[in-house]
ROTORMI-573143 format. One record per residue (C-alpha): residue number from 0; residue in one letter; x, y negated, z. Coordinates in pm, 1 decimal. Layout:
BEGIN
+-----+------+----------+----------+----------+
: pos : code :       px :       py :       pz :
+-----+------+----------+----------+----------+
: NUM :    A :        X :        Y :        Z :
...
+-----+------+----------+----------+----------+
***
This chain:
BEGIN
+-----+------+----------+----------+----------+
: pos : code :       px :       py :       pz :
+-----+------+----------+----------+----------+
:   0 :    M :   9551.1 : -11045.5 :  14611.1 :
:   1 :    K :   9455.0 : -11319.8 :  14365.0 :
:   2 :    T :   9187.0 : -11221.6 :  14110.5 :
:   3 :    I :   9226.8 : -11357.6 :  13756.1 :
:   4 :    R :   8974.7 : -11265.2 :  13485.1 :
:   5 :    I :   9101.6 : -11226.0 :  13128.9 :
:   6 :    G :   8928.7 : -11142.8 :  12801.3 :
:   7 :    G :   9025.2 : -11038.3 :  12450.9 :
:   8 :    V :   8908.0 : -10841.3 :  12151.1 :
:   9 :    P :   8920.3 : -10458.8 :  12179.8 :
:  10 :    E :   9191.2 : -10436.1 :  11914.5 :
:  11 :    H :   9548.0 : -10314.8 :  11884.9 :
:  12 :    F :   9696.4 : -10664.5 :  11925.2 :
:  13 :    N :   9614.8 : -10653.8 :  12296.3 :
:  14 :    L :   9781.3 : -10326.5 :  12391.3 :
:  15 :    P :  10068.2 : -10510.1 :  12571.4 :
:  16 :    W :   9808.9 : -10645.3 :  12814.8 :
:  17 :    H :   9659.9 : -10302.4 :  12878.6 :
:  18 :    L :   9998.8 : -10138.0 :  12925.5 :
:  19 :    T :  10107.9 : -10395.8 :  13183.2 :
:  20 :    I :   9775.6 : -10370.7 :  13368.4 :
:  21 :    E :   9789.0 :  -9988.7 :  13369.0 :
:  22 :    E :  10145.1 :  -9979.5 :  13500.5 :
:  23 :    G :  10051.7 : -10207.4 :  13793.3 :
:  24 :    A :  10283.6 : -10490.9 :  13690.8 :
:  25 :    Y :  10041.8 : -10762.5 :  13806.2 :
:  26 :    E :   9940.9 : -10586.4 :  14127.2 :
:  27 :    A :  10308.8 : -10573.8 :  14218.1 :
:  28 :    Q :  10296.3 : -10956.5 :  14215.0 :
:  29 :    N :   9974.4 : -10959.5 :  14422.2 :
:  30 :    I :   9759.9 : -11041.5 :  14116.4 :
:  31 :    D :   9439.3 : -10851.9 :  14033.1 :
:  32 :    L :   9417.4 : -10909.6 :  13655.6 :
:  33 :    Q :   9069.9 : -10797.0 :  13546.0 :
:  34 :    W :   9030.7 : -10736.7 :  13170.9 :
:  35 :    T :   8702.5 : -10771.1 :  12977.3 :
:  36 :    D :   8663.7 : -10664.1 :  12614.7 :
:  37 :    F :   8482.4 : -10907.2 :  12384.3 :
:  38 :    P :   8365.2 : -10719.0 :  12072.3 :
:  39 :    G :   8188.8 : -11039.2 :  11966.2 :
:  40 :    G :   8524.8 : -11210.5 :  11929.4 :
:  41 :    T :   8624.7 : -11573.9 :  11961.3 :
:  42 :    G :   8279.7 : -11730.9 :  11984.1 :
:  43 :    A :   8188.1 : -11505.2 :  12275.7 :
:  44 :    M :   8516.5 : -11584.5 :  12453.7 :
:  45 :    C :   8470.1 : -11959.0 :  12406.4 :
:  46 :    E :   8131.6 : -11925.4 :  12572.8 :
:  47 :    A :   8281.0 : -11717.8 :  12855.7 :
:  48 :    L :   8548.6 : -11982.6 :  12921.3 :
:  49 :    R :   8282.8 : -12253.8 :  12927.2 :
:  50 :    N :   8058.8 : -12047.3 :  13158.0 :
:  51 :    N :   8340.1 : -11964.4 :  13400.3 :
:  52 :    T :   8305.6 : -11589.3 :  13347.8 :
:  53 :    I :   8671.1 : -11555.1 :  13243.2 :
:  54 :    D :   8979.4 : -11757.9 :  13332.5 :
:  55 :    I :   9205.7 : -11661.9 :  13039.9 :
:  56 :    A :   9125.6 : -11573.6 :  12678.3 :
:  57 :    I :   9348.6 : -11413.1 :  12415.3 :
:  58 :    I :   9176.9 : -11594.9 :  12136.0 :
:  59 :    L :   9198.0 : -11701.1 :  11772.5 :
:  60 :    T :   9390.3 : -12023.9 :  11730.2 :
:  61 :    E :   9141.0 : -12200.0 :  11503.4 :
:  62 :    G :   8844.0 : -12103.6 :  11718.3 :
:  63 :    I :   8977.7 : -12234.6 :  12049.4 :
:  64 :    I :   9109.5 : -12555.8 :  11889.2 :
:  65 :    K :   8763.6 : -12622.6 :  11746.9 :
:  66 :    D :   8596.1 : -12549.6 :  12080.8 :
:  67 :    I :   8837.4 : -12754.9 :  12293.8 :
:  68 :    I :   8774.4 : -13052.6 :  12065.9 :
:  69 :    A :   8400.4 : -12982.0 :  12109.5 :
:  70 :    G :   8432.8 : -12995.1 :  12489.0 :
:  71 :    N :   8560.7 : -12656.4 :  12610.8 :
:  72 :    P :   8752.7 : -12740.7 :  12932.7 :
:  73 :    S :   9052.1 : -12520.1 :  12849.1 :
:  74 :    K :   9407.7 : -12558.1 :  12723.9 :
:  75 :    I :   9639.8 : -12348.9 :  12508.7 :
:  76 :    V :   9934.6 : -12230.8 :  12719.6 :
:  77 :    Q :  10116.6 : -12010.7 :  12467.5 :
:  78 :    T :  10113.0 : -11854.3 :  12122.7 :
:  79 :    Y :  10049.9 : -11478.9 :  12156.6 :
:  80 :    I :  10073.7 : -11358.0 :  11795.0 :
:  81 :    Q :  10296.8 : -11572.0 :  11574.8 :
:  82 :    S :  10213.9 : -11398.8 :  11246.1 :
:  83 :    P :   9894.7 : -11464.9 :  11047.5 :
:  84 :    L :   9582.2 : -11256.1 :  11097.6 :
:  85 :    I :   9492.7 : -11072.0 :  10779.2 :
:  86 :    W :   9117.7 : -11098.3 :  10727.3 :
:  87 :    G :   8971.8 : -10833.3 :  10499.3 :
:  88 :    I :   8675.8 : -10947.4 :  10287.4 :
:  89 :    H :   8426.8 : -10660.7 :  10287.7 :
:  90 :    V :   8102.3 : -10567.0 :  10116.2 :
:  91 :    A :   7887.4 : -10258.1 :  10161.4 :
:  92 :    H :   8045.5 :  -9961.9 :   9983.2 :
:  93 :    N :   7750.6 :  -9925.4 :   9745.8 :
:  94 :    S :   7722.2 : -10299.0 :   9678.4 :
:  95 :    S :   7722.5 : -10421.6 :   9320.0 :
:  96 :    Y :   7980.1 : -10690.4 :   9406.3 :
:  97 :    Q :   8320.2 : -10608.1 :   9257.9 :
:  98 :    T :   8522.3 : -10931.0 :   9283.6 :
:  99 :    L :   8544.7 : -11232.5 :   9512.6 :
: 100 :    S :   8377.9 : -11448.0 :   9248.4 :
: 101 :    D :   8072.7 : -11218.8 :   9268.6 :
: 102 :    I :   8006.3 : -11323.7 :   9631.8 :
: 103 :    Q :   8042.9 : -11700.0 :   9581.2 :
: 104 :    H :   7672.6 : -11779.9 :   9629.0 :
: 105 :    T :   7587.7 : -11495.4 :   9868.0 :
: 106 :    K :   7547.7 : -11473.6 :  10245.7 :
: 107 :    A :   7838.7 : -11410.6 :  10483.4 :
: 108 :    A :   7789.2 : -11203.0 :  10797.8 :
: 109 :    I :   7943.5 : -11377.4 :  11101.4 :
: 110 :    S :   7967.1 : -11271.0 :  11464.0 :
: 111 :    R :   7842.1 : -11615.5 :  11572.3 :
: 112 :    Y :   7883.3 : -11978.7 :  11476.5 :
: 113 :    G :   8229.2 : -12102.6 :  11576.4 :
: 114 :    S :   8374.5 : -11753.1 :  11555.2 :
: 115 :    G :   8674.4 : -11654.7 :  11345.9 :
: 116 :    S :   8451.5 : -11480.5 :  11093.5 :
: 117 :    H :   8259.2 : -11808.3 :  11055.9 :
: 118 :    L :   8562.0 : -12038.8 :  11030.9 :
: 119 :    M :   8758.1 : -11812.9 :  10799.0 :
: 120 :    A :   8466.5 : -11807.4 :  10554.3 :
: 121 :    Y :   8549.3 : -12175.7 :  10500.4 :
: 122 :    V :   8919.8 : -12102.5 :  10456.7 :
: 123 :    N :   8839.8 : -11833.0 :  10200.7 :
: 124 :    A :   8595.3 : -12063.2 :  10020.4 :
: 125 :    K :   8861.5 : -12333.3 :   9997.9 :
: 126 :    N :   9112.7 : -12079.1 :   9863.9 :
: 127 :    Q :   8860.7 : -11974.5 :   9598.0 :
: 128 :    R :   8770.6 : -12340.0 :   9518.0 :
: 129 :    W :   8407.3 : -12286.6 :   9618.0 :
: 130 :    N :   8179.8 : -12562.3 :   9745.1 :
: 131 :    T :   8184.8 : -12508.6 :  10122.5 :
: 132 :    D :   7856.8 : -12700.5 :  10159.8 :
: 133 :    Q :   7684.5 : -12407.6 :   9989.9 :
: 134 :    L :   7806.4 : -12136.0 :  10227.9 :
: 135 :    Q :   7529.3 : -11924.7 :  10383.6 :
: 136 :    F :   7552.3 : -11722.3 :  10705.3 :
: 137 :    E :   7381.0 : -11438.2 :  10888.9 :
: 138 :    V :   7469.8 : -11389.1 :  11258.4 :
: 139 :    I :   7541.8 : -11019.9 :  11327.6 :
: 140 :    K :   7722.5 : -11044.4 :  11669.2 :
: 141 :    N :   7997.8 : -10784.4 :  11617.2 :
: 142 :    L :   8146.1 : -10518.1 :  11392.6 :
: 143 :    D :   7858.2 : -10276.2 :  11456.6 :
: 144 :    G :   7616.4 : -10551.0 :  11362.3 :
: 145 :    A :   7809.7 : -10609.1 :  11041.4 :
: 146 :    V :   7777.4 : -10242.7 :  10946.5 :
: 147 :    T :   7401.2 : -10267.4 :  10988.3 :
: 148 :    G :   7376.6 : -10609.4 :  10823.0 :
: 149 :    L :   7571.8 : -10518.4 :  10510.6 :
: 150 :    T :   7420.1 : -10172.3 :  10477.5 :
: 151 :    E :   7063.8 : -10304.1 :  10507.4 :
: 152 :    G :   7127.3 : -10612.7 :  10293.1 :
: 153 :    A :   7073.1 : -10881.8 :  10557.6 :
: 154 :    A :   7413.8 : -11019.3 :  10455.7 :
: 155 :    D :   7641.5 : -10964.4 :  10157.3 :
: 156 :    Y :   8000.1 : -10986.2 :  10280.1 :
: 157 :    F :   8190.4 : -10980.7 :  10606.6 :
: 158 :    M :   8537.0 : -11099.4 :  10705.6 :
: 159 :    W :   8715.0 : -10913.9 :  10986.0 :
: 160 :    E :   9071.2 : -10809.9 :  11068.2 :
: 161 :    H :   9204.1 : -10586.3 :  10789.6 :
: 162 :    F :   9334.2 : -10297.7 :  10998.6 :
: 163 :    T :   9047.1 : -10289.7 :  11248.8 :
: 164 :    T :   8803.2 : -10244.0 :  10960.4 :
: 165 :    K :   9026.4 : -10003.2 :  10764.4 :
: 166 :    P :   8853.3 :  -9690.0 :  10906.0 :
: 167 :    L :   8521.0 :  -9827.2 :  10776.0 :
: 168 :    V :   8677.1 :  -9870.4 :  10432.5 :
: 169 :    D :   8823.9 :  -9519.5 :  10449.1 :
: 170 :    N :   8487.8 :  -9362.3 :  10536.4 :
: 171 :    Q :   8315.5 :  -9562.4 :  10259.6 :
: 172 :    T :   8096.3 :  -9775.6 :  10485.8 :
: 173 :    F :   8267.9 : -10090.3 :  10353.8 :
: 174 :    R :   8460.1 : -10171.6 :  10037.4 :
: 175 :    R :   8730.6 : -10438.5 :  10057.6 :
: 176 :    L :   8735.8 : -10699.7 :   9781.2 :
: 177 :    G :   9048.5 : -10875.3 :   9903.0 :
: 178 :    D :   9234.5 : -11026.5 :  10197.9 :
: 179 :    C :   9254.8 : -11378.4 :  10339.0 :
: 180 :    P :   9545.4 : -11439.9 :  10581.3 :
: 181 :    T :   9517.0 : -11724.3 :  10829.8 :
: 182 :    P :   9747.7 : -12012.4 :  10730.1 :
: 183 :    W :   9868.1 : -12038.3 :  11094.3 :
: 184 :    P :   9971.5 : -11822.0 :  11394.8 :
: 185 :    C :   9662.2 : -11620.7 :  11474.0 :
: 186 :    F :   9626.9 : -11563.0 :  11850.8 :
: 187 :    V :   9697.3 : -11793.1 :  12143.4 :
: 188 :    V :   9649.0 : -11771.0 :  12519.9 :
: 189 :    A :   9395.1 : -12022.7 :  12648.8 :
: 190 :    V :   9325.4 : -12095.1 :  13016.7 :
: 191 :    R :   9052.2 : -12297.4 :  13182.5 :
: 192 :    E :   9179.2 : -12633.3 :  13307.3 :
: 193 :    D :   9053.3 : -12585.0 :  13663.9 :
: 194 :    V :   9249.5 : -12258.5 :  13686.1 :
: 195 :    L :   9562.2 : -12434.2 :  13561.6 :
: 196 :    A :   9512.0 : -12708.5 :  13819.1 :
: 197 :    Q :   9484.6 : -12458.6 :  14105.4 :
: 198 :    D :   9694.6 : -12160.7 :  13998.9 :
: 199 :    A :   9947.5 : -12267.9 :  13735.7 :
: 200 :    A :  10225.7 : -12068.5 :  13904.3 :
: 201 :    I :  10015.1 : -11750.7 :  13892.0 :
: 202 :    I :   9933.7 : -11805.0 :  13523.9 :
: 203 :    Q :  10305.8 : -11847.6 :  13456.6 :
: 204 :    Q :  10374.1 : -11519.8 :  13639.8 :
: 205 :    I :  10113.2 : -11340.1 :  13426.5 :
: 206 :    L :  10268.5 : -11476.1 :  13107.2 :
: 207 :    D :  10617.2 : -11377.4 :  13219.1 :
: 208 :    I :  10499.9 : -11019.1 :  13273.5 :
: 209 :    V :  10321.0 : -10974.6 :  12941.3 :
: 210 :    N :  10600.0 : -11152.4 :  12752.5 :
: 211 :    T :  10855.8 : -10909.0 :  12891.7 :
: 212 :    T :  10653.9 : -10628.3 :  12732.4 :
: 213 :    S :  10556.5 : -10801.1 :  12408.3 :
: 214 :    V :  10910.4 : -10909.5 :  12320.4 :
: 215 :    D :  11018.3 : -10543.3 :  12299.0 :
: 216 :    F :  10677.8 : -10396.6 :  12213.8 :
: 217 :    K :  10774.7 : -10260.3 :  11872.5 :
: 218 :    H :  11067.7 : -10072.2 :  12026.7 :
: 219 :    I :  10862.8 :  -9878.2 :  12282.7 :
: 220 :    P :  10919.7 :  -9508.4 :  12198.7 :
: 221 :    S :  10637.2 :  -9367.7 :  11982.0 :
: 222 :    I :  10435.6 :  -9689.3 :  12014.6 :
: 223 :    D :  10299.0 :  -9629.9 :  11662.7 :
: 224 :    H :  10154.1 :  -9295.6 :  11771.8 :
: 225 :    T :  10011.9 :  -9450.4 :  12090.8 :
: 226 :    L :   9840.0 :  -9725.9 :  11893.4 :
: 227 :    A :   9703.2 :  -9487.8 :  11631.2 :
: 228 :    H :   9554.7 :  -9263.5 :  11901.0 :
: 229 :    R :   9409.8 :  -9536.5 :  12122.5 :
: 230 :    Y :   9256.7 :  -9737.4 :  11839.6 :
: 231 :    D :   9150.6 :  -9451.7 :  11611.3 :
: 232 :    Q :   9377.0 :  -9563.0 :  11326.7 :
: 233 :    Q :   9579.3 :  -9376.8 :  11067.0 :
: 234 :    L :   9947.6 :  -9366.3 :  11162.7 :
: 235 :    E :  10060.6 :  -9517.4 :  10830.9 :
: 236 :    D :   9815.8 :  -9807.2 :  10875.3 :
: 237 :    I :   9949.2 :  -9880.3 :  11223.3 :
: 238 :    Q :  10306.6 :  -9864.4 :  11096.8 :
: 239 :    E :  10223.2 : -10116.7 :  10825.3 :
: 240 :    W :  10045.2 : -10340.0 :  11078.0 :
: 241 :    L :  10343.6 : -10327.9 :  11315.2 :
: 242 :    S :  10575.1 : -10429.2 :  11031.7 :
: 243 :    L :  10359.7 : -10737.6 :  10965.2 :
: 244 :    T :  10292.9 : -10845.5 :  11324.3 :
: 245 :    Q :  10514.4 : -11073.8 :  11530.5 :
: 246 :    W :  10446.0 : -11144.7 :  11898.4 :
: 247 :    S :  10542.5 : -11479.0 :  12048.7 :
: 248 :    Q :  10654.0 : -11581.7 :  12395.5 :
: 249 :    Q :  10654.8 : -11957.6 :  12328.4 :
: 250 :    Q :  10409.4 : -12245.1 :  12328.6 :
: 251 :    I :  10276.0 : -12334.3 :  11985.3 :
: 252 :    D :  10497.5 : -12602.4 :  11832.8 :
: 253 :    H :  10360.0 : -12951.4 :  11777.6 :
: 254 :    T :  10415.8 : -12959.8 :  11402.6 :
: 255 :    T :  10221.2 : -12636.8 :  11354.9 :
: 256 :    L :   9939.5 : -12755.1 :  11579.7 :
: 257 :    Q :   9907.9 : -13083.6 :  11393.7 :
: 258 :    S :   9903.0 : -12897.4 :  11062.3 :
: 259 :    I :   9623.1 : -12671.2 :  11190.4 :
: 260 :    Q :   9420.2 : -12974.6 :  11295.9 :
: 261 :    D :   9477.2 : -13132.5 :  10955.3 :
: 262 :    Q :   9350.6 : -12820.3 :  10777.5 :
: 263 :    L :   9049.0 : -12774.8 :  11006.3 :
: 264 :    Y :   8959.2 : -13141.0 :  10956.4 :
: 265 :    E :   8990.0 : -13110.3 :  10579.0 :
: 266 :    L :   8755.9 : -12809.8 :  10589.5 :
: 267 :    D :   8510.6 : -13011.6 :  10804.3 :
: 268 :    I :   8539.7 : -12749.8 :  11080.2 :
: 269 :    I :   8638.5 : -13022.7 :  11327.5 :
: 270 :    K :   8496.4 : -13373.8 :  11314.2 :
: 271 :    E :   8801.2 : -13544.9 :  11465.3 :
: 272 :    K :   9167.2 : -13483.0 :  11535.4 :
: 273 :    V :   9284.7 : -13528.3 :  11894.0 :
: 274 :    A :   9610.8 : -13589.9 :  12076.8 :
: 275 :    L :   9807.8 : -13270.4 :  12121.5 :
: 276 :    S :   9799.3 : -13323.2 :  12498.9 :
: 277 :    Q :   9424.1 : -13254.6 :  12486.2 :
: 278 :    L :   9493.0 : -12909.5 :  12343.4 :
: 279 :    L :   9813.6 : -12794.1 :  12512.6 :
: 280 :    H :   9935.9 : -12728.3 :  12866.1 :
: 281 :    S :  10305.9 : -12717.6 :  12941.6 :
: 282 :    F :  10436.3 : -12561.1 :  13261.9 :
+-----+------+----------+----------+----------+
***
């Protein structure tokens, strides 16, 4: 039995992984796929890849591209979610801020530097024509930290996936000022290079299994009810999310990847653009 360690956010996007693990699909191929939740998101997973505590990460596209360019010894092997991630822009429910322009010179809560919540603050600032040099940040680690940070005033706004934070909007912990979709496919599968060198065939097997589930995921009977129950979401919210979400079973295409690099470079999130071969692995 070959052990492979995989990590991802504890969100509805990753249910295909959990279903295939629970049904024993990997064990049937003599693979012990061990899942770890990362509530801290992309920054925490980048660190785990670097520290050799996971082998595979289901990770935000912009975050892993930035970290590979910065020296993370991993490669993207496949797009996982083709559609954009919709980032809600949240303030405390009782905050005086009413519009996006109200938060221009305030402090953003981020899970950590290099995380999606950090990088998307730059994308939002560019969209709003703000000076990105003036952005301010408060590290809050995860969603629970954001609740504390915004409620107690340590930070003023927080960007996190729209539907994951919807229950906090519904219960009046947060108030959403708007949304900021990623201008690229949102999740990819990244694998450490040493694992690819030793076990590429096993990684391909793992991808084949999850892809078989993800390609038909929306057609699983009552999958909307399963998602709503497992992730404590309203059924109508899950149904809307499913209608907006597209899984992928293919490697990210070169034109898209170059466009992402161009945008990250323009935002000064990456200091250089690299050859696509430094970012991608093809089987």
